Structures are given as C-alpha cells and as structure tokens.
Backbone as JSON, one array per atom type, in Angstrom:
{
  "sequence": "MSKINNTSFGEYIKQLREDKHLPLRKIAAELDIDTSTLSKIEKNERNASEQIIERLSEIFEIDKGELKVRYLSDKITYQLLEEEDGIEILKVAEQKIKYHKKNDKH",
  "N": [[237.53, -65.74, 78.21], [233.99, -67.26, 78.37], [233.25, -70.07, 80.52], [233.23, -73.11, 78.67], [230.85, -75.59, 77.88], [229.11, -78.28, 77.48], [227.09, -78.18, 75.65], [225.99, -78.02, 72.41], [226.6, -76.12, 69.38], [224.43, -75.26, 68.34], [222.29, -75.35, 69.82], [223.62, -73.65, 71.65], [223.22, -71.15, 70.39], [220.44, -70.93, 70.17], [219.51, -71.14, 72.79], [220.58, -68.52, 73.88], [219.23, -66.82, 71.68], [216.56, -67.19, 73.11], [216.83, -66.67, 75.56], [216.53, -63.8, 75.51], [214.22, -63.68, 74.72], [213.9, -63.15, 72.02], [212.43, -63.65, 68.45], [212.65, -66.48, 66.17], [212.5, -65.04, 63.37], [213.41, -62.52, 63.78], [216.14, -62.73, 64.43], [217.18, -64.21, 62.07], [216.42, -62.24, 60.1], [218.26, -60.5, 60.97], [220.85, -61.48, 60.32], [220.54, -61.63, 57.77], [219.75, -63.77, 56.67], [217.56, -66.84, 55.69], [214.8, -68.1, 58.08], [214.44, -70.76, 58.0], [217.07, -71.6, 57.47], [218.37, -70.61, 60.04], [216.86, -72.06, 61.76], [217.73, -74.4, 61.21], [220.63, -74.21, 61.66], [220.37, -73.74, 64.22], [219.58, -76.18, 65.06], [221.7, -77.89, 64.81], [221.99, -79.25, 62.02], [222.61, -77.5, 60.14], [225.78, -75.92, 58.79], [227.15, -73.01, 60.19], [228.45, -70.26, 58.94], [231.71, -68.39, 58.39], [231.16, -65.58, 58.51], [228.69, -65.43, 59.46], [228.81, -66.6, 61.66], [230.55, -64.26, 63.25], [228.91, -62.15, 63.04], [226.66, -62.87, 65.12], [227.87, -62.94, 67.16], [228.0, -60.08, 67.38], [225.55, -59.81, 67.75], [224.56, -60.86, 69.76], [226.49, -59.92, 71.53], [228.52, -61.34, 72.56], [232.04, -63.28, 72.86], [233.85, -63.2, 69.84], [235.72, -65.38, 69.64], [235.0, -67.12, 70.92], [232.61, -68.2, 70.4], [233.57, -69.17, 67.84], [235.15, -71.35, 68.62], [233.11, -72.89, 70.39], [231.69, -73.69, 67.93], [233.88, -74.58, 66.6], [235.08, -77.16, 67.77], [232.73, -78.6, 68.0], [232.36, -79.43, 65.24], [234.79, -80.85, 64.78], [234.52, -82.83, 67.14], [231.92, -84.33, 66.46], [232.6, -85.21, 63.8], [234.69, -87.18, 64.82], [233.71, -88.86, 66.5], [232.63, -91.33, 65.5], [234.81, -92.58, 65.29], [236.74, -95.02, 66.1], [239.51, -94.82, 67.71], [239.15, -92.03, 68.57], [239.8, -90.46, 70.31], [242.6, -90.76, 70.99], [243.47, -89.74, 68.36], [242.51, -86.82, 68.5], [244.63, -86.07, 70.68], [247.17, -86.88, 69.27], [246.4, -84.76, 67.13], [246.77, -82.73, 68.84], [249.44, -82.36, 69.5], [250.89, -82.01, 67.06], [249.64, -79.57, 66.65], [250.6, -78.02, 68.35], [253.38, -78.5, 67.57], [253.53, -77.54, 64.86], [252.85, -74.84, 65.81], [254.73, -73.51, 67.22], [257.0, -74.59, 65.29], [256.39, -73.1, 62.64], [256.94, -69.77, 61.32], [255.57, -67.65, 60.34]],
  "CA": [[236.48, -66.48, 77.39], [233.71, -68.14, 79.61], [233.32, -71.53, 80.27], [232.2, -73.61, 77.99], [230.3, -76.54, 78.31], [228.84, -79.64, 76.55], [226.12, -77.36, 74.71], [226.41, -77.7, 71.02], [226.95, -74.87, 69.52], [222.93, -74.48, 67.39], [221.4, -75.51, 71.13], [223.88, -72.53, 72.4], [222.47, -69.76, 69.76], [218.99, -70.87, 70.37], [219.78, -70.88, 74.07], [220.74, -67.17, 73.89], [218.0, -66.15, 71.53], [215.3, -67.54, 73.79], [216.94, -65.91, 76.91], [216.76, -62.53, 74.92], [212.92, -63.61, 73.78], [213.55, -62.83, 70.3], [211.91, -64.68, 67.74], [213.88, -66.88, 65.24], [212.64, -64.49, 62.52], [214.05, -61.44, 64.05], [217.88, -62.81, 64.1], [217.51, -64.77, 60.98], [216.46, -60.88, 59.33], [219.48, -59.45, 61.45], [221.99, -62.35, 60.11], [220.15, -61.73, 56.23], [219.59, -65.43, 56.15], [216.06, -67.3, 55.86], [214.0, -68.27, 58.97], [214.71, -72.06, 57.85], [218.41, -71.84, 57.92], [218.6, -70.35, 61.49], [216.35, -73.32, 62.3], [218.63, -75.67, 60.74], [221.92, -74.07, 62.63], [220.19, -74.19, 65.9], [219.27, -78.04, 65.29], [223.4, -78.65, 64.15], [221.75, -79.38, 60.69], [223.49, -76.86, 58.88], [226.99, -75.32, 59.14], [227.22, -71.51, 60.19], [229.86, -69.47, 58.21], [232.53, -67.59, 59.39], [230.48, -64.03, 58.57], [227.22, -65.62, 60.74], [229.45, -66.48, 63.82], [230.95, -63.2, 63.46], [227.16, -61.34, 63.23], [226.51, -63.18, 65.93], [228.83, -62.29, 68.32], [227.66, -58.88, 67.54], [223.83, -59.79, 68.12], [224.45, -61.32, 71.33], [227.57, -59.43, 72.51], [229.63, -62.3, 73.44], [233.45, -63.06, 72.32], [233.53, -64.36, 68.63], [236.61, -66.26, 69.73], [234.31, -68.51, 72.11], [231.75, -68.94, 69.38], [234.16, -70.11, 66.93], [235.75, -72.67, 69.45], [232.22, -73.87, 70.33], [231.54, -74.1, 66.64], [234.91, -75.73, 65.54], [234.84, -78.24, 68.3], [231.35, -79.61, 67.33], [232.74, -80.15, 64.02], [235.74, -82.02, 65.31], [233.84, -83.97, 67.94], [231.14, -85.38, 65.49], [233.56, -86.05, 62.74], [235.54, -87.91, 65.46], [232.7, -89.1, 67.05], [232.29, -92.9, 65.54], [235.85, -93.22, 65.2], [237.24, -96.0, 67.67], [240.55, -94.29, 68.31], [239.19, -90.33, 68.24], [240.61, -89.54, 71.75], [243.9, -90.52, 70.53], [243.5, -88.75, 67.21], [242.76, -85.82, 69.48], [246.15, -86.48, 71.39], [248.12, -86.69, 67.8], [246.5, -83.56, 66.6], [247.04, -81.72, 69.61], [251.04, -82.17, 69.57], [250.81, -81.54, 65.89], [249.39, -78.08, 66.52], [252.07, -77.35, 69.05], [254.98, -78.51, 66.76], [253.7, -76.6, 63.93], [253.08, -73.3, 66.07], [256.36, -73.87, 67.28], [258.1, -74.02, 64.31], [256.01, -72.12, 61.5], [257.27, -68.9, 61.89], [254.92, -66.92, 59.62]],
  "C": [[235.74, -67.42, 78.49], [233.76, -69.87, 79.71], [232.52, -72.29, 79.31], [232.17, -75.34, 77.92], [229.66, -77.39, 77.05], [228.02, -78.98, 75.35], [226.61, -77.61, 73.4], [226.1, -76.48, 70.59], [225.39, -74.21, 68.91], [222.56, -74.55, 68.72], [222.04, -74.19, 71.99], [223.52, -71.2, 71.94], [221.14, -70.05, 70.08], [219.02, -70.33, 71.81], [219.85, -68.98, 74.37], [219.74, -66.27, 73.12], [216.94, -66.33, 72.34], [215.64, -66.89, 75.04], [216.81, -64.5, 76.81], [215.2, -62.18, 74.49], [212.73, -62.92, 72.3], [213.35, -63.96, 69.57], [212.89, -65.08, 66.42], [214.25, -65.82, 63.99], [213.34, -63.38, 62.22], [215.73, -61.57, 64.05], [218.09, -63.53, 63.08], [217.73, -63.38, 59.74], [217.8, -60.06, 60.02], [220.8, -60.45, 60.7], [221.35, -62.32, 58.4], [220.13, -63.2, 55.78], [217.72, -65.79, 56.49], [216.07, -68.24, 57.2], [214.45, -69.94, 59.22], [216.18, -72.27, 58.22], [219.08, -71.64, 58.78], [218.43, -71.44, 62.08], [217.7, -74.48, 62.23], [220.12, -75.46, 61.47], [221.52, -74.28, 64.05], [220.12, -75.34, 65.93], [220.46, -78.39, 65.01], [222.59, -79.61, 63.04], [222.88, -79.05, 59.8], [224.68, -75.97, 59.68], [226.82, -73.89, 59.15], [228.49, -71.42, 59.6], [230.15, -68.92, 58.84], [232.17, -66.0, 59.82], [228.88, -64.22, 59.37], [227.93, -65.75, 61.97], [229.91, -65.47, 63.67], [229.77, -62.29, 63.59], [226.8, -61.76, 64.38], [226.65, -63.19, 67.44], [228.41, -61.28, 68.86], [226.32, -58.66, 68.19], [224.06, -59.76, 69.63], [225.46, -60.83, 71.97], [228.57, -60.25, 73.22], [231.26, -62.29, 72.39], [233.52, -63.72, 71.29], [234.7, -65.49, 68.87], [235.7, -67.76, 70.88], [233.23, -68.88, 71.19], [232.44, -69.85, 68.35], [234.75, -71.48, 67.85], [234.46, -73.26, 69.95], [231.66, -74.65, 69.11], [232.51, -75.48, 65.88], [234.68, -77.29, 66.44], [233.84, -79.38, 68.22], [231.62, -80.42, 66.2], [233.52, -81.23, 63.98], [234.7, -83.27, 65.97], [232.68, -84.59, 67.0], [231.71, -85.8, 64.15], [234.52, -87.28, 63.51], [234.65, -89.03, 66.12], [232.71, -90.8, 66.94], [233.59, -93.45, 65.46], [236.34, -94.12, 66.55], [238.54, -95.33, 68.08], [240.42, -92.6, 68.18], [239.62, -89.6, 69.44], [241.99, -89.82, 71.56], [244.23, -89.8, 69.18], [243.58, -87.09, 67.45], [243.95, -85.32, 69.97], [246.92, -86.11, 70.24], [248.17, -85.32, 67.5], [246.81, -82.48, 67.11], [248.68, -81.17, 69.39], [251.75, -81.89, 68.02], [250.93, -79.97, 65.9], [250.75, -77.27, 67.39], [253.27, -77.28, 68.01], [254.6, -77.17, 65.52], [253.36, -74.7, 64.41], [254.46, -72.86, 66.48], [256.82, -73.11, 66.31], [257.61, -73.42, 63.12], [256.23, -70.76, 62.15], [257.08, -68.11, 60.47], [255.68, -65.85, 58.94]]
}
C-alpha cells in the first residue's frame, strides 16, 4: 500500500482522474453513475459505495484496500473532527479493534 497522505478521498479520486486527463463524464459513465454524483464524491459531498470504490480501483489500477483506507479514514475523521476528545476516542477504538481481532475467532 502506498503512503497515504492527508488528501481526502474525493480529492484523491479527482487527482487520479485529472492525472490521466479523463473527463468527469467518462469516469462517471464507467461507474454507471451521473456526472453530478461523481462530482459530489470528488467534492466530498457524497459517499462512495463499496461498488464504486471497487470499480475506481479497477479503473485507476490501484489497490482497493488503499482506497478503502482513504475512504473510511475520511468518514472517521469528519465524524470525530468536532469532538473534543476525538484523539482519545480513536485511541480507545484502536484498543477495542485489537481486542476483538484477538478474541473473535470467527
């Protein structure tokens, strides 16, 4: 997985699209969504579905896991941004994830 910077998911998708000199309408058609929907995703005004994330990874030939990390980390960031104890919440959540992964034997 490549180094993930502070660029938002939408900004990253827009950057990938522009780097390949592809118009919004072409990628939207590939995703089978409206151009306005893709524009909103690029502006972080609308969420991307699992199917869109998977298809974007195929279109841009990048790791689906990297896209998911970018997307989900954005969701968490925006949700905790206004919380006074946002960092502490993340630390506790990290410990809970580790605990559940260790103890949940599916």
